[in-house]
DSSP file (Angstrom, degrees, kcal/mol; ACC not computed):
  #  RESIDUE AA STRUCTURE BP1 BP2  ACC     N-H-->O    O-->H-N    N-H-->O    O-->H-N    TCO  KAPPA ALPHA  PHI   PSI    X-CA   Y-CA   Z-CA
    1    1 A M              0   0    0      0, 0.0     2,-0.4     0, 0.0   124,-0.2   0.000 360.0 360.0 360.0 136.3  183.8   39.4   -1.2
    2    2 A A  E     -A  124   0A   0    122,-1.9   122,-2.7    92,-0.3     2,-0.6  -0.866 360.0-152.4-112.0 147.2  184.7   43.1   -1.3
    3    3 A K  E     -A  123   0A   0     -2,-0.4     2,-0.5   120,-0.2   120,-0.2  -0.953  15.4-163.1-118.5 112.0  188.2   44.6   -1.1
    4    4 A L  E     -A  122   0A   0    118,-3.2   118,-2.6    -2,-0.6     2,-0.5  -0.824   3.2-155.5 -99.7 129.8  188.1   48.2    0.4
    5    5 A I  E     -A  121   0A   0     -2,-0.5    70,-3.5    70,-0.3     2,-0.5  -0.895  10.6-169.4-111.2 132.9  191.2   50.5   -0.1
    6    6 A F  E     +A  120   0A   0    114,-3.2   114,-2.8    -2,-0.5    68,-0.1  -0.981  13.9 169.0-117.5 111.1  192.0   53.4    2.2
    7    7 A N        +     0   0    0     -2,-0.5     2,-1.1    66,-0.3     3,-0.2   0.240  47.8  96.3-113.4  10.8  194.8   55.3    0.5
    8    8 A D     >  +     0   0    0     65,-0.2     4,-2.4     1,-0.2     3,-0.3  -0.739  45.3 170.7 -99.0  81.2  195.0   58.5    2.6
    9    9 A M  H  > S+     0   0    0     -2,-1.1     4,-2.4   109,-0.3     5,-0.2   0.841  74.2  57.6 -70.0 -31.5  197.8   57.3    4.8
   10   10 A A  H  > S+     0   0    0      2,-0.2     4,-1.8     1,-0.2    -1,-0.2   0.873 109.1  46.3 -59.3 -36.0  198.2   60.8    6.4
   11   11 A G  H  > S+     0   0    0     -3,-0.3     4,-2.7     2,-0.2    -2,-0.2   0.921 112.4  50.3 -74.8 -43.9  194.5   60.6    7.4
   12   12 A V  H  X S+     0   0    0     -4,-2.4     4,-2.1     2,-0.2    -2,-0.2   0.873 110.9  49.3 -60.4 -37.6  195.0   57.0    8.8
   13   13 A R  H  X S+     0   0    0     -4,-2.4     4,-2.7     2,-0.2    -1,-0.2   0.912 109.6  52.2 -68.1 -42.0  198.0   58.1   10.8
   14   14 A R  H  X S+     0   0    0     -4,-1.8     4,-2.6     1,-0.2    -2,-0.2   0.907 108.8  50.1 -55.3 -46.7  196.0   61.0   12.1
   15   15 A L  H  X S+     0   0    0     -4,-2.7     4,-2.2     1,-0.2    -2,-0.2   0.902 111.8  47.1 -60.5 -40.4  193.2   58.6   13.2
   16   16 A I  H  X S+     0   0    0     -4,-2.1     4,-2.4     2,-0.2     5,-0.2   0.915 111.6  50.3 -66.6 -43.5  195.7   56.3   15.0
   17   17 A A  H  X S+     0   0    0     -4,-2.7     4,-2.0     1,-0.2     5,-0.2   0.935 111.6  49.2 -64.2 -41.7  197.4   59.2   16.8
   18   18 A H  H  X S+     0   0    0     -4,-2.6     4,-1.8    -5,-0.2    -2,-0.2   0.958 112.3  47.8 -57.8 -48.8  194.0   60.6   17.9
   19   19 A A  H  < S+     0   0    0     -4,-2.2    -1,-0.2     1,-0.2    -2,-0.2   0.897 113.1  47.5 -61.7 -42.4  192.9   57.2   19.2
   20   20 A K  H  < S+     0   0    0     -4,-2.4    -1,-0.2     1,-0.2    -2,-0.2   0.808 117.3  43.1 -69.9 -30.8  196.2   56.7   21.1
   21   21 A A  H  < S+     0   0    0     -4,-2.0    -2,-0.2    -5,-0.2    -1,-0.2   0.665  87.3 108.6 -92.7 -18.8  196.2   60.2   22.7
   22   22 A A     <  -     0   0    0     -4,-1.8    33,-0.0    -5,-0.2    29,-0.0  -0.315  64.4-142.8 -64.9 142.8  192.6   60.3   23.7
   23   23 A P  S    S+     0   0    0      0, 0.0     2,-0.3     0, 0.0    -1,-0.1   0.631  84.1  22.1 -80.8 -13.4  191.8   60.1   27.4
   24   24 A D  E    S-C   53   0B   0     29,-1.3    29,-2.7    30,-0.1     2,-0.3  -0.911  70.2-149.8-142.9 168.9  188.5   58.0   26.8
   25   25 A H  E     -C   52   0B   0     -2,-0.3    27,-0.2    27,-0.3     2,-0.1  -0.999  13.3-123.9-145.7 142.1  187.2   55.7   24.0
   26   26 A S        -     0   0    0     25,-3.0     2,-0.3    -2,-0.3     9,-0.2  -0.495  26.0-137.3 -82.0 154.2  184.0   54.6   22.5
   27   27 A K        -     0   0    0     -2,-0.1     2,-0.2     7,-0.1     7,-0.1  -0.778   9.7-129.3-108.3 153.7  183.1   50.9   22.3
   28   28 A C    >   -     0   0    0     -2,-0.3     3,-2.1     1,-0.2    74,-0.1  -0.562  53.5 -68.6 -88.6 163.9  181.5   49.1   19.4
   29   29 A F  T 3  S+     0   0    0     72,-0.3    -1,-0.2     1,-0.3     3,-0.1  -0.251 122.9  17.9 -59.1 134.9  178.4   47.0   20.1
   30   30 A G  T 3  S+     0   0    0      1,-0.3    -1,-0.3    -3,-0.1     2,-0.2   0.199  90.1 126.8  87.7 -17.2  179.4   43.9   22.2
   31   31 A E    <   -     0   0    0     -3,-2.1    -1,-0.3     1,-0.1     3,-0.1  -0.518  40.5-167.4 -79.1 142.6  182.7   45.1   23.5
   32   32 A K  S    S+     0   0    0     -2,-0.2     2,-0.4     1,-0.2    -1,-0.1   0.796  74.5  40.7 -92.0 -34.2  183.2   45.0   27.2
   33   33 A V  S    S-     0   0    0      2,-0.0     2,-0.6     0, 0.0    -1,-0.2  -0.939  72.5-143.0-117.8 134.8  186.3   47.2   27.4
   34   34 A A        +     0   0    0     -2,-0.4    -7,-0.1    -7,-0.1    -9,-0.1  -0.871  33.0 156.4 -96.1 123.5  187.0   50.4   25.4
   35   35 A K        -     0   0    0     -2,-0.6   -15,-0.1    -9,-0.2    16,-0.1  -0.952  53.6 -62.6-138.7 162.8  190.7   50.8   24.3
   36   36 A P  S    S+     0   0    0      0, 0.0    70,-1.2     0, 0.0     2,-0.3  -0.099  75.1 134.2 -44.8 133.1  192.3   52.7   21.5
   37   37 A A  E     -D  105   0C   0     68,-0.2    14,-2.0   -22,-0.1     2,-0.4  -0.988  53.8-106.3-168.1 171.4  191.2   51.5   18.2
   38   38 A L  E     -DE 104  50C   0     66,-2.4    66,-2.8    -2,-0.3     2,-0.5  -0.902  30.3-134.5-106.7 142.2  189.9   52.5   14.8
   39   39 A H  E     -DE 103  49C   0     10,-3.5    10,-1.8    -2,-0.4     2,-0.6  -0.872   7.6-151.3 -98.5 127.1  186.2   52.0   13.9
   40   40 A F  E     -DE 102  48C   0     62,-3.3    62,-2.6    -2,-0.5     2,-0.3  -0.890  30.5-172.5 -95.1 117.1  185.4   50.5   10.5
   41   41 A V  E     -DE 101  47C   0      6,-3.3     6,-2.3    -2,-0.6     2,-0.4  -0.902  26.3-171.8-125.5 141.7  182.0   52.0    9.6
   42   42 A K  E     +DE 100  46C   0     58,-2.2    58,-1.9    -2,-0.3     4,-0.2  -0.977  39.6 109.9-128.9 120.3  179.3   51.6    7.1
   43   43 A D  S    S-     0   0    0      2,-2.2    48,-0.0    -2,-0.4    49,-0.0  -0.051  96.7  -8.5-143.3-102.3  176.4   54.0    6.8
   44   44 A E  S    S-     0   0    0     -2,-0.1    47,-0.2    47,-0.1     2,-0.2   0.804 142.1  -3.7 -66.7 -31.4  176.1   56.4    3.9
   45   45 A G  S    S-     0   0    0     46,-0.1    -2,-2.2    45,-0.1     2,-0.4  -0.598  84.7 -98.0-140.9-164.6  179.6   55.5    2.9
   46   46 A I  E     +E   42   0C   0     31,-1.3    28,-2.6    -4,-0.2     2,-0.3  -0.993  54.4 141.0-133.6 128.2  182.3   53.2    4.2
   47   47 A Y  E     -EF  41  73C   0     -6,-2.3    -6,-3.3    -2,-0.4     2,-0.4  -0.928  44.6-112.7-155.8 175.3  185.1   54.8    6.3
   48   48 A L  E     +EF  40  72C   0     24,-2.4    24,-2.3    -2,-0.3     2,-0.3  -0.914  32.5 174.9-116.3 145.1  187.5   54.5    9.2
   49   49 A M  E     -EF  39  71C   0    -10,-1.8   -10,-3.5    -2,-0.4     2,-0.2  -0.967  34.3-101.1-143.5 155.9  187.3   56.8   12.3
   50   50 A S  E     -E   38   0C   0     20,-0.5   -12,-0.2    -2,-0.3     6,-0.2  -0.511  17.1-147.8 -76.7 148.0  189.1   57.1   15.6
   51   51 A N        +     0   0    0    -14,-2.0   -25,-3.0    -2,-0.2    -1,-0.1   0.275  58.1 125.7 -99.0  15.5  187.2   55.8   18.6
   52   52 A G  E     -C   25   0B   0    -27,-0.2   -27,-0.3   -15,-0.2     4,-0.2  -0.361  58.1-111.3 -71.6 146.7  188.9   58.4   20.9
   53   53 A K  E    S+C   24   0B   0    -29,-2.7   -29,-1.3   -34,-0.2     2,-0.2  -0.995 101.2  42.9-127.4 136.8  186.7   60.8   23.0
   54   54 A P  S    S-     0   0    0      0, 0.0   -30,-0.1     0, 0.0    -2,-0.1   0.566 110.3-113.9 -65.9 152.5  186.4   63.7   22.7
   55   55 A R        -     0   0    0     -2,-0.2     2,-0.8     1,-0.1    -2,-0.1  -0.057  17.6-109.9 -54.8 157.3  186.1   63.1   19.0
   56   56 A D        -     0   0    0     -4,-0.2    14,-3.8    14,-0.2     2,-0.3  -0.866  40.0-147.2 -89.4 102.7  188.6   64.3   16.4
   57   57 A I  B >   -G   69   0D   0     -2,-0.8     3,-2.0     4,-0.3    12,-0.3  -0.616   8.5-132.8 -86.2 131.9  186.5   66.9   14.6
   58   58 A A  T 3  S+     0   0    0     10,-2.4    -1,-0.1    -2,-0.3    11,-0.1   0.835 104.2  37.8 -55.4 -43.2  187.1   67.4   10.8
   59   59 A D  T 3  S-     0   0    0      9,-0.4    -1,-0.3     3,-0.1     3,-0.1   0.375 111.5-114.3 -95.8   9.3  187.4   71.2   10.9
   60   60 A G  S <  S+     0   0    0     -3,-2.0    -2,-0.1     1,-0.2     3,-0.1   0.486  74.1 126.7  80.4   0.8  189.2   71.4   14.2
   61   61 A K  S    S-     0   0    0      1,-0.2    -4,-0.3     3,-0.0    -1,-0.2  -0.097  70.0 -59.1 -83.1-171.4  186.3   73.2   16.0
   62   62 A A        -     0   0    0      1,-0.1     2,-1.8    -3,-0.1    -1,-0.2  -0.313  52.7-105.3 -67.9 148.6  184.7   72.0   19.3
   63   63 A D        +     0   0    0     -3,-0.1     2,-0.2    -8,-0.1    -1,-0.1  -0.574  66.9 150.2 -77.7  87.9  183.1   68.5   19.6
   64   64 A T    >   -     0   0    0     -2,-1.8     3,-1.9     1,-0.1     2,-0.1  -0.646  57.8 -72.5-112.4 167.5  179.5   69.8   19.6
   65   65 A L  T 3  S+     0   0    0      1,-0.3     3,-0.1    -2,-0.2    -1,-0.1  -0.411 122.1  21.1 -58.8 128.6  176.3   68.3   18.4
   66   66 A G  T 3  S+     0   0    0      1,-0.3    -1,-0.3    -2,-0.1     2,-0.1   0.250  88.8 135.1  92.8 -16.1  176.3   68.3   14.5
   67   67 A A    <   -     0   0    0     -3,-1.9     2,-0.4     1,-0.1    -1,-0.3  -0.430  56.5-123.2 -67.2 148.8  180.0   68.5   14.3
   68   68 A K        -     0   0    0     -3,-0.1   -10,-2.4    -2,-0.1    -9,-0.4  -0.760  19.8-131.2 -96.8 130.3  181.5   66.1   11.7
   69   69 A S  B     -G   57   0D   0     -2,-0.4     2,-0.4   -12,-0.3   -12,-0.3  -0.517  29.3-103.9 -71.3 142.8  184.2   63.6   12.9
   70   70 A F        +     0   0    0    -14,-3.8   -20,-0.5    -2,-0.2     2,-0.3  -0.566  53.8 172.1 -67.4 125.0  187.3   63.4   10.9
   71   71 A V  E     -F   49   0C   0     -2,-0.4     2,-0.5   -22,-0.1   -22,-0.2  -0.900  33.7-137.1-132.4 162.3  187.1   60.1    8.8
   72   72 A V  E     -F   48   0C   0    -24,-2.3   -24,-2.4    -2,-0.3     2,-0.2  -0.980  27.5-148.7-118.8 117.2  189.0   58.4    6.1
   73   73 A Y  E     -F   47   0C   0     -2,-0.5   -66,-0.3   -26,-0.2   -26,-0.3  -0.556  19.2-108.2 -89.7 150.0  186.7   57.0    3.4
   74   74 A A    >   -     0   0    0    -28,-2.6     3,-2.4    -2,-0.2   -68,-0.2  -0.449  52.9 -83.0 -69.9 146.5  187.4   53.9    1.4
   75   75 A K  T 3  S+     0   0    0    -70,-3.5   -70,-0.3     1,-0.3    -1,-0.1  -0.341 117.9  10.6 -61.0 118.9  188.3   54.6   -2.2
   76   76 A G  T 3  S+     0   0    0     -2,-0.2    -1,-0.3    -3,-0.1    14,-0.1   0.456 110.1  87.8  92.4  -0.1  184.9   55.0   -4.1
   77   77 A Y    <   +     0   0    0     -3,-2.4   -31,-1.3   -31,-0.2    -3,-0.2   0.139  49.5 114.1-124.1  25.2  182.8   55.1   -1.0
   78   78 A D     >  -     0   0    0    -33,-0.2     4,-1.8    -5,-0.1     3,-0.3  -0.866  49.7-158.6 -97.8 117.2  182.7   58.8   -0.1
   79   79 A P  T  4 S+     0   0    0      0, 0.0     5,-0.3     0, 0.0    -1,-0.1   0.669  91.6  54.4 -73.3 -12.4  179.2   60.2   -0.4
   80   80 A V  T  4 S+     0   0    0      1,-0.1     4,-0.1     3,-0.1    -2,-0.0   0.865 112.3  41.3 -82.8 -35.5  180.6   63.8   -0.7
   81   81 A K  T  4 S+     0   0    0     -3,-0.3     2,-0.2     2,-0.1    -1,-0.1   0.732 122.3  38.5 -82.6 -27.9  182.9   63.0   -3.6
   82   82 A G  S  < S-     0   0    0     -4,-1.8     2,-0.4     1,-0.1    -5,-0.0  -0.644 108.1 -66.9-118.5 177.3  180.5   60.8   -5.4
   83   83 A N     >  -     0   0    0     -2,-0.2     4,-2.5     1,-0.2     5,-0.3  -0.541  47.4-138.4 -68.3 118.4  176.8   60.7   -6.2
   84   84 A R  H  > S+     0   0    0     -2,-0.4     4,-2.4    -5,-0.3    -1,-0.2   0.845 100.8  47.5 -49.9 -45.2  175.3   60.1   -2.7
   85   85 A S  H  > S+     0   0    0      1,-0.2     4,-2.2     2,-0.2    -1,-0.3   0.913 113.8  48.4 -68.3 -43.1  172.7   57.5   -4.0
   86   86 A D  H  > S+     0   0    0      1,-0.2     4,-2.4     2,-0.2    -2,-0.2   0.863 111.7  48.0 -63.5 -34.5  175.3   55.6   -6.0
   87   87 A V  H  X S+     0   0    0     -4,-2.5     4,-3.0     2,-0.2     5,-0.2   0.915 110.1  52.1 -75.8 -40.0  177.7   55.5   -3.2
   88   88 A W  H  X S+     0   0    0     -4,-2.4     4,-2.2    -5,-0.3    -2,-0.2   0.933 112.9  45.6 -57.5 -45.9  175.0   54.3   -0.8
   89   89 A S  H  X S+     0   0    0     -4,-2.2     4,-2.2     2,-0.2    -2,-0.2   0.909 112.9  50.4 -64.5 -43.4  174.1   51.5   -3.3
   90   90 A A  H  X S+     0   0    0     -4,-2.4     4,-2.7     2,-0.2     5,-0.2   0.935 111.2  48.0 -61.6 -46.9  177.8   50.6   -3.8
   91   91 A A  H  X S+     0   0    0     -4,-3.0     4,-2.4     1,-0.2     5,-0.3   0.911 110.6  51.0 -57.5 -40.9  178.3   50.4   -0.1
   92   92 A R  H  X S+     0   0    0     -4,-2.2     4,-1.9    -5,-0.2    -1,-0.2   0.909 113.0  47.4 -65.4 -41.1  175.2   48.2    0.4
   93   93 A E  H  < S+     0   0    0     -4,-2.2    -2,-0.2     1,-0.2    -1,-0.2   0.861 114.5  46.3 -67.5 -39.4  176.5   45.9   -2.4
   94   94 A A  H  < S+     0   0    0     -4,-2.7   -92,-0.3    -5,-0.2    -2,-0.2   0.903 134.4   6.5 -76.3 -40.3  180.0   45.7   -1.0
   95   95 A V  H  < S-     0   0    0     -4,-2.4    -2,-0.2     1,-0.3    -3,-0.2   0.326 110.5 -88.8-131.4   8.8  179.3   45.0    2.6
   96   96 A G     <  -     0   0    0     -4,-1.9    -1,-0.3    -5,-0.3    -2,-0.1  -0.199  40.8 -80.7 101.1 163.3  175.5   44.5    3.1
   97   97 A G  S    S+     0   0    0     -4,-0.1     2,-0.2    -2,-0.1    -1,-0.1   0.775  95.5  89.9 -78.7 -24.5  172.5   46.6    3.8
   98   98 A D  S    S-     0   0    0     -3,-0.1     2,-0.1    -6,-0.1   -56,-0.0  -0.538  76.9-122.9 -78.5 137.8  172.9   47.0    7.5
   99   99 A D        +     0   0    0     -2,-0.2     2,-0.3   -58,-0.0   -56,-0.2  -0.450  43.1 170.8 -69.0 148.5  174.8   49.9    9.0
  100  100 A F  E     -D   42   0C   0    -58,-1.9   -58,-2.2    -2,-0.1     2,-0.3  -0.978  32.9-153.7-153.0 161.9  177.6   48.8   11.2
  101  101 A S  E     -D   41   0C   0     -2,-0.3     2,-0.4   -60,-0.2   -72,-0.3  -0.941  17.0-175.5-139.9 124.9  180.7   49.7   13.2
  102  102 A E  E     -D   40   0C   0    -62,-2.6   -62,-3.3    -2,-0.3     2,-0.3  -0.940  24.4-121.4-121.0 139.5  183.4   47.1   13.9
  103  103 A S  E     -D   39   0C   0     -2,-0.4     2,-0.5   -64,-0.2   -64,-0.2  -0.659  15.8-162.2 -84.9 134.0  186.5   47.8   16.1
  104  104 A I  E     -D   38   0C   0    -66,-2.8   -66,-2.4    -2,-0.3     5,-0.1  -0.960  22.1-134.6-114.6 108.3  190.0   47.4   14.8
  105  105 A D  E >>  -D   37   0C   0     -2,-0.5     3,-1.8   -68,-0.2     4,-0.7  -0.359  10.3-133.1 -62.5 133.5  192.5   47.2   17.7
  106  106 A L  H >> S+     0   0    0    -70,-1.2     4,-1.8     1,-0.3     3,-0.7   0.817 105.7  64.5 -59.3 -28.4  195.5   49.4   17.1
  107  107 A A  H 34 S+     0   0    0    -71,-0.3    -1,-0.3     1,-0.2    -2,-0.1   0.696  99.8  53.2 -66.7 -17.9  197.7   46.5   18.1
  108  108 A D  H <4 S+     0   0    0     -3,-1.8    -1,-0.2     2,-0.1    -2,-0.2   0.659 125.1  19.2 -86.9 -20.7  196.4   44.6   15.0
  109  109 A I  H XX S+     0   0    0     -4,-0.7     3,-2.6    -3,-0.7     4,-0.8   0.751 107.6  70.0-118.1 -53.4  197.2   47.3   12.4
  110  110 A E  G >< S+     0   0    0     -4,-1.8     3,-1.4     1,-0.3    -3,-0.1   0.787  95.2  54.5 -44.6 -45.6  199.7   49.9   13.7
  111  111 A P  G 34 S+     0   0    0      0, 0.0    -1,-0.3     0, 0.0    -4,-0.1   0.772 105.8  56.1 -64.3 -23.3  202.8   47.6   13.8
  112  112 A A  G <4 S+     0   0    0     -3,-2.6     2,-0.6     2,-0.0    -2,-0.2   0.646  85.9  93.5 -81.7 -14.3  202.2   46.8   10.1
  113  113 A I    <<  +     0   0    0     -3,-1.4     2,-0.2    -4,-0.8     7,-0.0  -0.722  53.3 162.8 -84.8 116.3  202.3   50.5    9.0
  114  114 A T    >   -     0   0    0     -2,-0.6     3,-0.8     0, 0.0    -2,-0.0  -0.518  57.7 -90.2-116.2-174.6  205.8   51.6    7.9
  115  115 A D  T 3  S+     0   0    0      1,-0.2    -2,-0.0    -2,-0.2     0, 0.0   0.617 127.0  58.1 -72.7 -12.8  207.2   54.4    5.9
  116  116 A Q  T 3  S+     0   0    0     20,-0.0    20,-3.0    19,-0.0     2,-0.2   0.583  79.6 110.8 -89.5 -15.2  206.7   52.2    2.9
  117  117 A T  E <   + B   0 135A   0     -3,-0.8    18,-0.3    18,-0.2     3,-0.1  -0.412  35.4 172.5 -67.1 126.3  202.9   51.8    3.5
  118  118 A T  E     -     0   0A   0     16,-3.5  -109,-0.3     1,-0.4     2,-0.3   0.462  65.4 -16.7-110.0  -4.4  200.8   53.6    0.8
  119  119 A G  E     - B   0 134A   0     15,-1.1    15,-3.5  -111,-0.1    -1,-0.4  -0.957  56.0-125.5 177.3 164.4  197.4   52.3    1.9
  120  120 A I  E     -AB   6 133A   0   -114,-2.8  -114,-3.2    -2,-0.3     2,-0.3  -0.891  21.4-154.5-123.7 161.7  195.6   49.8    3.9
  121  121 A F  E     -AB   5 132A   0     11,-2.3    11,-2.1    -2,-0.3     2,-0.5  -0.966   7.7-156.7-132.3 151.4  192.8   47.4    2.8
  122  122 A I  E     -AB   4 131A   0   -118,-2.6  -118,-3.2    -2,-0.3     2,-0.5  -0.987   9.3-156.9-127.5 124.5  190.0   45.6    4.3
  123  123 A T  E     -AB   3 130A   0      7,-2.7     7,-2.1    -2,-0.5     2,-0.4  -0.888  14.1-162.6 -99.1 125.8  188.6   42.5    2.7
  124  124 A V  E     +AB   2 129A   0   -122,-2.7  -122,-1.9    -2,-0.5     5,-0.2  -0.904  14.1 172.6-117.0 135.7  185.1   41.7    3.7
  125  125 A S        -     0   0    0      3,-3.1     0, 0.0    -2,-0.4     0, 0.0  -0.658  53.7 -89.4-121.5-177.5  183.1   38.4    3.4
  126  126 A K  S    S+     0   0    0     -2,-0.2     3,-0.1     1,-0.2    -2,-0.0   0.695 125.0  27.5 -71.1 -16.5  179.7   37.5    4.7
  127  127 A T  S    S+     0   0    0      1,-0.2     2,-0.3     0, 0.0    -1,-0.2   0.539 125.4   8.3-122.9  -7.4  181.2   36.3    8.1
  128  128 A K        -     0   0    0      2,-0.0    -3,-3.1     0, 0.0     2,-0.3  -0.983  51.9-141.9-159.5 168.0  184.5   38.2    8.6
  129  129 A F  E     -B  124   0A   0     -2,-0.3     2,-0.3    -5,-0.2    -5,-0.2  -0.962  13.5-163.0-134.4 158.2  186.8   40.9    7.5
  130  130 A S  E     -B  123   0A   0     -7,-2.1    -7,-2.7    -2,-0.3     2,-0.4  -0.971   8.0-144.6-135.3 153.1  190.6   41.0    7.4
  131  131 A I  E     +B  122   0A   0     -2,-0.3     2,-0.3    -9,-0.2    -9,-0.2  -0.911  22.0 159.3-123.0 147.4  193.0   43.9    7.1
  132  132 A G  E     -B  121   0A   0    -11,-2.1   -11,-2.3    -2,-0.4     2,-0.3  -0.899  31.1-109.2-151.5 176.5  196.4   44.4    5.4
  133  133 A T  E     -B  120   0A   0     -2,-0.3     2,-0.5   -13,-0.2   -13,-0.3  -0.828  13.9-137.4-117.9 157.9  198.7   47.0    4.1
  134  134 A I  E     -B  119   0A   0    -15,-3.5   -16,-3.5    -2,-0.3   -15,-1.1  -0.970  27.1-156.4-109.0 118.4  199.7   48.2    0.7
  135  135 A E  E     -B  117   0A   0     -2,-0.5   -18,-0.2   -18,-0.3     2,-0.1  -0.751  21.4-106.4-105.2 146.2  203.4   48.9    0.3
  136  136 A R        -     0   0    0    -20,-3.0     2,-0.1    -2,-0.3     3,-0.1  -0.408  48.7-103.6 -62.6 136.5  205.4   51.0   -2.1
  137  137 A A        -     0   0    0      1,-0.1     2,-0.1    -2,-0.1    -1,-0.1  -0.388  39.5-110.1 -62.4 136.8  207.2   48.8   -4.5
  138  138 A A        -     0   0    0     -2,-0.1     2,-0.4     1,-0.1    -1,-0.1  -0.469  31.0-115.5 -70.1 143.1  210.9   48.5   -3.7
  139  139 A K        -     0   0    0     -2,-0.1     2,-0.5    -3,-0.1    -1,-0.1  -0.651  29.5-147.9 -76.3 132.2  213.2   50.2   -6.1
  140  140 A R        -     0   0    0     -2,-0.4     2,-0.4    -3,-0.0    -3,-0.0  -0.857   3.1-140.3-106.8 136.6  215.4   47.8   -7.9
  141  141 A R              0   0    0     -2,-0.5     0, 0.0     1,-0.1     0, 0.0  -0.720 360.0 360.0 -91.9 142.7  218.9   48.6   -9.0
  142  142 A V              0   0    0     -2,-0.4    -1,-0.1     0, 0.0    -2,-0.0   0.391 360.0 360.0-112.5 360.0  219.8   47.2  -12.4
């Protein structure tokens, strides 16, 4: 079982805002209806992206062929920041060899994100995945 941590909350909030504001949405395989969601993706790395269309382009330019979507990588699974081959192998070890995209309904994650949220995590097993939040520890008065 792998626990993937996404600690770029500004990026996660950007993805959620884009998905909510987009006029159209992409579906994952097997979905009948497209609605605002995050896509949990594994290919060269492991990341989250908005399913909004037009896409949220990383550099703010037009959504054209070859433009890179804005994504938030799981800690340790960014092929640009790490050795590409090592990241690919680590991603394969964490979640399996096949590339995939799974939809995370915003209604399942957005209400759990508060001002105290410092990250989200996805726990992956062979048959399912679950998502949760990482919260800033409450300051205690002594």
